C-alpha positions, -999 to +999 in steps of 0.1 A: -029-214-438-059-190-433-066-181-395-089-203-373-114-172-372-116-172-408-123-212-414-147-212-387-167-182-403-161-198-438-177-233-423-208-218-410-214-194-442-207-224-461-235-242-444-259-216-451-253-189-420-262-156-431-243-137-403-212-146-383-192-133-356-171-144-327-166-132-293-145-137-261-152-153-223-130-123-214-157-095-233-188-113-217-174-109-182-193-077-176-226-091-187-254-112-168-250-147-153-263-159-187-232-145-206-212-169-188-200-195-213-179-215-179-217-228-172-217-250-201-178-257-211-157-250-177-123-243-203-144-218-222-124-191-237-145-180-270-175-178-284-188-184-322-222-166-328-242-171-358-275-162-373-298-176-398-327-155-408-365-160-412-384-158-447-394-126-446-428-131-469-438-161-449-439-140-418-460-120-432-482-146-443-480-151-408-487-120-386-513-113-410-529-149-408-530-154-440-515-187-431-499-205-402-484-236-408-455-224-431-439-199-407-439-226-380-423-250-408-397-223-419-382-218-380-383-258-375-358-264-404-338-232-399-333-243-363-322-280-381-298-257-400-285-242-368-276-275-352-265-286-382-238-256-385-227-260-347-219-293-349-201-285-380-178-262-360-176-284-329-160-310-349-136-287-366-129-274-334-123-304-316-100-316-348-077-288-340-079-300-305-100-278-288-128-281-266-163-272-276-197-274-268-228-264-291-252-246-270-287-258-273-311-232-291-342-234-268-359-247-241-328-250-218-332-231-183-310-226-152-330-243-122-344-222-098-347-224-062-382-244-051-388-252-086-395-290-090-391-287-129-400-262-159-438-264-151-425-243-118-402-222-136-409-182-134-376-162-142-363-187-176-328-175-171-313-195-202-279-219-198-261-190-218-275-165-238-273-165-274-286-128-274-252-117-251-229-140-274-242-122-305-243-085-292-205-091-281-197-107-311-208-079-334-236-099-353-266-075-338-278-053-308-308-050-284-335-033-293-364-021-271-381-054-267-344-068-260-347-093-291-313-090-309-316-068-339-294-073-369-287-045-395-296-064-423-325-087-407-339-069-379-349-093-356-362-114-384-332-138-373-329-176-351-292-174-335-272-206-324-235-206-306-205-226-304-185-220-269-151-234-272-115-236-252-098-219-285-084-186-280-099-168-307-094-129-321-128-116-311-146-092-334-160-057-321-197-051-318-214-030-338-210+010-329-239+029-316-240+050-343-246+020-363-271+007-339-298-007-357-331+000-333-343+037-339-366+034-308-399+029-334-417+009-303-438-013-330-426-039-302-445-029-275-475-016-295-477-055-311-474-077-283-508-092-272-503-094-233-484-058-232-451-077-218-434-050-231-434-013-218-434+017-240-418+045-218-402+022-186-368+013-192-341-006-179-302-016-191-284-040-198-244-043-201-225-070-222-190-066-235-187-030-227-221-019-245-248-006-223-285-010-242-316+006-228-346-020-236-379-021-224-386-022-186-405-053-198-435-073-171-422-109-156-411-132-177-441-153-168-462-127-190-441-137-219-445-176-210-485-172-212-487-150-244-459-168-266-473-204-256-505-192-263-526-195-232-539-160-238-536-146-272-560-116-274-551-081-273-569-055-250-584-041-278-602-074-286-599-069-320-570-088-329-548-119-317-517-136-323-521-173-338-540-190-302-575-198-305-568-197-263-582-175-237-578-171-199-611-168-180-601-135-161-576-108-178-539-110-169-532-103-133-507-072-127-488-081-098-455-106-105-467-132-080-503-138-091-483-141-127-462-165-115-486-185-097-508-185-124-484-196-154-477-225-131-512-233-131-517-234-162-488-258-171-499-279-147-528-282-167-515-283-201-512-319-217-484-308-232-458-300-203-470-331-187-460-353-214-425-374-207-414-362-248-419-328-247-395-304-265-386-291-232-369-325-221-351-329-254-355-297-273-329-307-302-346-344-301-378-329-307-366-301-338-354-335-355-384-357-354-404-353-386-435-355-370-429-334-345-448-296-351-430-266-345-463-247-328-458-213-328-482-187-322-469-153-312-436-138-312-450-106-326-428-084-311-395-096-336-420-106-361-429-069-364-393-055-368-378-054-403-347-034-409-368-001-425-394+015-408-415+017-436-416-023-431-422-023-394-453+000-398-466-023-429-462-054-403-478-037-377-507-024-397-507-063-409-510-071-373-536-052-360-561-055-389-552-093-390-584-109-370-585-131-339-575-170-340-597-200-337-593-239-337-610-260-361-615-292-354-585-306-376-564-287-357-553-262-375-558-226-365-579-204-385-594-167-383-624-166-363-649-149-379-677-131-361-701-167-356-671-182-336-681-197-305-662-198-272-663-232-252-648-239-218-623-267-217-606-287-186-571-270-193-576-235-175-582-218-204-613-212-228-613-216-266-627-202-294-640-225-321-659-217-350-691-222-353-698-241-385-670-264-367-698-275-340-730-279-357-724-308-378-744-341-372-714-361-368-675-348-359-656-376-376-619-380-365-591-365-384-557-368-382-532-340-389-501-349-385-479-331-358-509-315-342-502-300-310-506-322-279-529-292-259-548-287-293-554-326-298-570-327-259-590-299-261-605-311-301-608-348-280-627-329-252-646-310-280-656-344-298-670-361-267-688-331-257-706-328-296-712-366-289-728-366-257-749-340-271-757-358-303-768-387-276-786-365-254-806-353-289-815-387-301-826-398-268-850-369-265-865-373-301 
């Protein structure tokens, strides 16, 4: 009979995984707290790490603002596949008499002192780090951005992990001489909120490997940018896919950034919804009506395996223009006539002028429309109707 490690990898690969590796609790013992699998499974001895690649052409269309929705849908499909792979691995391990846990893929964070719920988190430490497991298991290495980079797909991968009590034989991490990151630092140039510092660095050690990565701004800065509360680059000439803008620039100090992030989340209808994806990410992912809202991730999307591709991707981003919100819920490229409108949610919104000059704006339904977008659109429609009523009364 084949070794259990071979059978585990065969299961993952047969279900669509592109990369698979194995590491152990012992190998992860020198890592940060989120590298400890015992947080989720007390009997943990090993971790199976697996990765699926994103569709490269869909990513290029996303970062160039040729199309928005397909990348969101691609991510949702991949995450569903990762859960399915993890479930099959767990079932196999349990049939062999071992304990096993399919680690949630996102939105599960360790409690923080004085934080009542996720809207008050400021550090966002995961229950278990898929990146650290993948590094230790030889799936990839950490790039300058801190994202996991693979030799085959660059950073264009989504990760999954299964923790088990099975005593498995570990794979070796990728050696330094085969490190996929060449320090081009394109990632630092395409983050609209300047999360990734181009010079300052820090170190992280996992499985005997010490990575030198960017000394980044506080995690709340990334949360603000990737959630989409602010999407405009400092140059003002390009943005991520977010149509939202802060009334003032991002603060520099951590305390101010943390406070701003909390205020924005408290005002965000999505974060106040009882069925938001932060309460049950897996349930949301498998809901056919749930839209996988993605507006950024440019630090990962730029990072193709070759430097030539990365340079091309960077150009696509900086030449892509800025985003605006149409009243059907779609995100579109803003033209020079786009209008900036205030909202009750702590952010302004960019809207195409033609959307706001129609005689009457009919209600339109777009399946999966993001809750913040939906509430902002409702507010704009009400504002338009009020203006129409006032104009009619004046006439």
